[in-house]
N, C-alpha and C positions, 0 to 999 in steps of 0.2 A: 504494500500500500504506500503510495507516495503522495506528499502534499496534503496537510490538513488532517482533520479527524474524520473517521468513517466507521462503518461496522466491520469488526473483524470476523473471522470464521465462526466464532462462538455467538455471533449476533449481538455483541456488546459494542458500545461506543468506545473507541480506543484508537490510539496512534500505533499500537503494537500489533504485529502479525503473529497471533497465537497459533501454534500448531493445533490442528483439528482435534487430535487425540487428547489434548489437555483441556478441552472445554469442560466446564463443570456441569454435572447433573446430580440430582438428588437420588440417593439410594433408598430402597424399600427394605422392610424386614422380610427376607426371603422365606424363612420357615413359616411365619404367620400367613403370608400371602399364599404360599403353596397349599397350606391346609384349608384356608378359606375358599380358594378357587375349587378345590376338589369337592368340598362339602356343597358349595353352591351348584356346581355342575350336576352332581347326583340328585340334588333336590329338584332342580328344574326339570331334569329328564324324568324323574319319578312323577312329577305333576303332569308332564306331557303324556306319559304312558297311561296314567289313570284316565286322562281325557279320552285317549284313543280306545280304551277298553269299553267306554260307554257310548261311543259314537260310531255308527256304521260307515259313515261317509269318510273315505280315506283322505279326502282333500281338506278336512278341517284344519285350521291353522295351527302351527306349533306354538311354542311358548310365548311368542309375541302376538297372540291372537287378539288381545285387547287393543292392539295398536293399528289394526288394519280393518278395512271394510271390504265387503265382497266386490264392490266395484273397483277397488284398488288392487286388482290382480290381473295377471296376464296368463292365459292358457297357451302354452307352447305346443307346437305341432309334434314334439317328441314326447309329450305327456307330462312334462314339468309344469308346475304352477309357480309363477313368480309373484310374490307379494310385494307391493310398493309400500314400504314401511317408512313412517315419519323418521327422518334422519336423527332427530333428537330422542327417539324412543326405541332405537335399535338395541338388540340383545347385549351389545358390548357394555352398556351402562349398568348391567346387573353385576358386573365385576366389582368386588369390594374396593379395589383401588381406583375405580372410575366413577363412583357414584356422584362425585362433585366435579367431574372432569369438564372442562370447557373444550368443546370440539374445535379442532384446528382444521379449517376448510381447505388449506393448501400448504405445501412445504414452505419454510421460510426462505428457501432459495432453490434453484434448480440446476441440474447438470444436463449436458447434451446426452442424447440417448445412445449414439454410437451404433445403431442398428444397420443391418445390411439392406441391400436393395432387392433381395430375393422375395418371391411371393410369401406373404404372411397370412395368418389365419384372419380373414376379414371380419368374422362375426361369430357371435354365440347364437345357437339355434333359436332361443326365445325372442331374440331381437327382431325376427321376421314377423312376430305376432303383435308387437306393440312396444311402448316405451313408458317409463315411469315419469310422473310429473315432477316439476321442481319441488324441492323440499323433501323428497323421498329417496329411498335407496332400494334397489331390487334384491330380494332375498329369496332363494329357492326354498319352497315349502317342503318340509320333511313328510314323506308319504307314510301312511298308516302301516303298510307292510314293512317298510324300512325300520320303523321304530319297534314294531312287534318282533322283528327278527332278533332283536337284542334283549329279549326278556330275561335270558339266563344270566346276562352280565350287563345290566342296565348302566352301571357306572362307566362302562367302556364304550358306550355308543359314541361314534365319532372319534374314537381313539383305537389303540391297537389291540385291546383285549388283554387278559391276564398273561403276564410274562412267563416264559419258560424259566427264566431266572429273574427275580424281582430286583436284584441289586443293580446299582449304577456302576458301570465299569470305569474304574479310575486307574487301572494298570493295563498295560498292553504289551504284547509280544510282536506286534505288527508295526512296521516302520516304513517310511519313505525317506529319501535323502535329498536335501535341498542345499546347494551351496556349501557342502561339507557338514551340514547340520542333520542330526537324526530326528525325524519328526514322527511322533507316535500316532498311530491310527487306533481309534477306540470303537470296535464293533459293538453294535446294539443287538441284543438277543432277538431272534426271529426276523431279522432283516438281512438281506444279501444285497450289497451295493457294488456298483462299478462307477468310478468317477475320476475326474481330474481334480487334483487338490492344489491350491495355492496357499503359501504361507510366507512369512518374512516381513509382513507389514501389520500395522493396525488398520484393518480395512473398514471403510465407511461407505462402501457401495459395491455392488456387483450386478452384472447383467449378462445376458446371453440370449441368442435366438435358438429356441428349442424346437427341433423337428417333431411333428405331430403324427402319431400313429394310434392304432387301436389294437394293442397286443392281446394275446390270449391270456385269460385268467382262469386257471383250472378249477378252483374251488371258490364258492361265494364268500368264504371268510378270508380270502387272500386279496392282495391288491398289488398294483405295479405303478410306478411313477417315472416321470422324466422331470428333472427339477434343478433348482439351485438351493444350496444350503449356506447359511452364514452361521458360524459357530464361535463359542467362547466358553470359558470355564473349565475346571479340572475334569478331564475325561470327556471333553466336548459336551458337557452336560446341558448347555443352553443353546437352542437353535431356532432360527427363523427359516422358513422354507416356502417356496412357491414354484409352480409349474403346472403340468397336467397329470391327472391320475385316472386310472381305470379301477374302480372299486365297486363291484356288484352289490356287496352287502350294504354299503352306505348309500348308493345312488340307484340301485335296482336295475342296472343295465351294464353293458360293456362299452359304453362310450367314453372317450377321453374328456375329462372335465377340468376346468381351471380350479386350482386349489391354492390356499395359503394355510400355513400351519405354524404354530409356535409351541415350544415346551421349555420348561425351566429345569427339568430333571430327566432328560433323555427318554421322554414319553412315559415315564413310570406312573405318575399321578396327575401331572399338570398339562394343560394345553390340549388343544384338539384341532380339528379341521374346520376351516371356514367360520360360520357363525353358530355352529352347533353348541359350543360353550362360549361364554362371554370373553372378550379380549380384543379381537380385531375391530377397529373402528372404520367403517366405510364412509366415504364421502362422494363416490361416484354414483350417478343415477343411470349410468349406461352399461355397466358391467356387473354380472352376478357371479359371485364365487359359487362353485358347485354346478354351474351351468355347462352344458355340452358345447364343444367347439367344433367347427367344421370350416372348410373341407379337410379331408385327411390325405396323408401321403399315400402314394401307390408304389409298390415295389417295381422298380424299373421304369417308373413314370414320373409324373409331376410330384414335386416335394413342396410341402407347406410347413410353416413354422410359426411359433408365437414368440414375441419379444417380451422378456421379463426383466424388470429392473427393480432393485431394492436399494434404497438410499437412506442414509442416516441424517437426521436433522439434529444438529448439536444443541439447538436452543431448547429442545424438549427431551432429547434422548430417544425419540421415536424413530421408527424405520418405515419409510413410505414404499408401498408396492405399486408398480405401474405395469399395465398389460397393454402392449403396443404403445400408442400415444396417450392412453387414458390413465390418469392417476386414480387408482381404485380406493385407496385409504391407507391406514397406517397401523402398525403394531405399537401401541403407546409405550413410551419409556417407563411409565409408572408401573407397568406390570412386569418389567424386566429387571434383571440383576446385572450379570456380567456384560450383557449386550447393550446396556445403557450408553456406554462410551464407544465401543467399536467391536468388530469381530477379529478374531485371530486366525481363523481359517475360512476359506471359501471352497466349496465343492460344487462341481457341475457333473450331472450324470443321472443314473437310474437307481431305483430301489425296488426290490421285491419283498413284500411282507408275507410270511408264511411260517407255520409251525414246522414245515418240512424243508427248511433250508439249514445248511451247516450241520446236518446230522449224519453220523457215520453208519448207523444201522437201520435206516429206513429209506424208502424211495424218496428221491428229491421231487419237489413240485415241478410240474410242467408249466407253471405260470411264467410267461415270457417277460423280457425287459426290452424296452425300446421298440424296434420293429419286429423283434423275435429272431432276428439274424445276428450273428456275431459281428463284432466291430470291424473285422478285416474285410467284410463285404463292401465297405466304403459307400461312396455316394450312390443314392438311389436304392440301396439295399439295406444298409445299416442305419440306425438312428444316429443323429448327430446334434451337437450344439456348436454353433459358430458365433463369430463376433463376441467372443468371450472377453469381458473387461472387468477390471476392478477399479475402485476409487481409493487411493491411498490417503494417509493422514494429512497430506498437503493438497488434497483435492485434485490430484492428477488422475485423469481417466486414461487407462492404458491396459494393454495386454499384460498379464502378470509376469514378473521377471522370473520367478521360480515356480515351476509346475511339475507334477508327476502324475502318471497313470496309476490307478490302483483298482484291483478287483478282489473281493473277498473269496469268490469261488470261480477262478479263471477257467475251469472246465465247464461251467454252467453259463456264465456271463463274462464278457470281456470288455476291455477298455483300450483305446488306441488313439493317441494324439498324433494325427497324420499331417505331414507337410508335403504337398505334392512337389513343390519346387523350393529351393533355398530362399528365394525372395518372397514366397507366399506365407501368409499367416496360417498357422495350424488350424485344422478343424478337428474337434474331438468327437470320436465315434465310440459308441458303447452299446451293449445289449447282448441278447442271446435267448435261446429257447428254454432254458432251464434243463429239465431232465433230457438226457440224450445218452448215447453209448459211453461217452467219457464222463458223464455226470449221472450215474444210475440212480 
């Protein structure tokens, strides 16, 4: 900053150029917040379940039913119902840390998006059937059958379900090496991931253009994603995520759907997907979390992709999610702990959730990742993420300096950061079929 006083990167009036990662944010009591969110989520879902037991109409509104009118809904051609909910009465404000929250309608500053010129996913299916009015946000309504399918484990609706191992992993025997440094990888039980990892900075933003497919999901209690993760905390305990997901149990079909997710404890008790539990604050009236996206990529044919951006706002500690050119909303800093300041790792890639991954004595799931083909299939065959970018602590938007491929089960799913020519930027490929002769 030169000449006179202005706002520094912390949003303060100052002559000084304060590094972004030194911006001050207020911390919350992590243990109390964790307990309150878990109790609130279970109570809301229990109320919702009771309502659905008494009502035969599957389309009765979920926990925000007192906030919507029947005329404020959109019936999508794919069967979804989108409720247009008063922006000030959205589910996020049931979170204990957000009851007196003043909604922030836009980020305090913006970054260039850095997206490519390739064909992107132009719309969500519901958008062909209508739009929400000003002052409301679109929320996909939870179906009766989706909720009733979780009767046995109500507290896990919209989350992963009971863990094979309930402990948070804070030790690791898996590593990658960056610039001579040994970087630990912390696997999460019941998840198999293949990704590109960036370390070495305090990251305050990440983005990428994610190829869109509809991979096979073998069992209704499994799911598959293509996404970006931002992580911090011992054992990568705290994460923010966004991308597309095929999750039949949660959404009732095999369509790829836009999702956002957060957790404070590696999915053990806190956080969930989209608006199913309180946390994410939406500001857009154009994009619905959980809604199907189209068109889809075709093997050997046209490829489509969605642009995802997640950027930190130092004035609040919040992280803003953007889908294409639309700012969707934010993960508030007041519900976070380690991630209030920055992320220490960024991953781009895919995740398969199943009780049948990483097991030695049982058949592996055939749930696919990405396109369902291995990463060495490359363009038009394998799923990819391109235009990978990070924003560092000095607000530089760039391809990360240190990256590595990693796959937890390389016989089942693979990862390959491919550079066609020395002058070209790499394109990251990932995916696989799951169960196959080398992954029995």
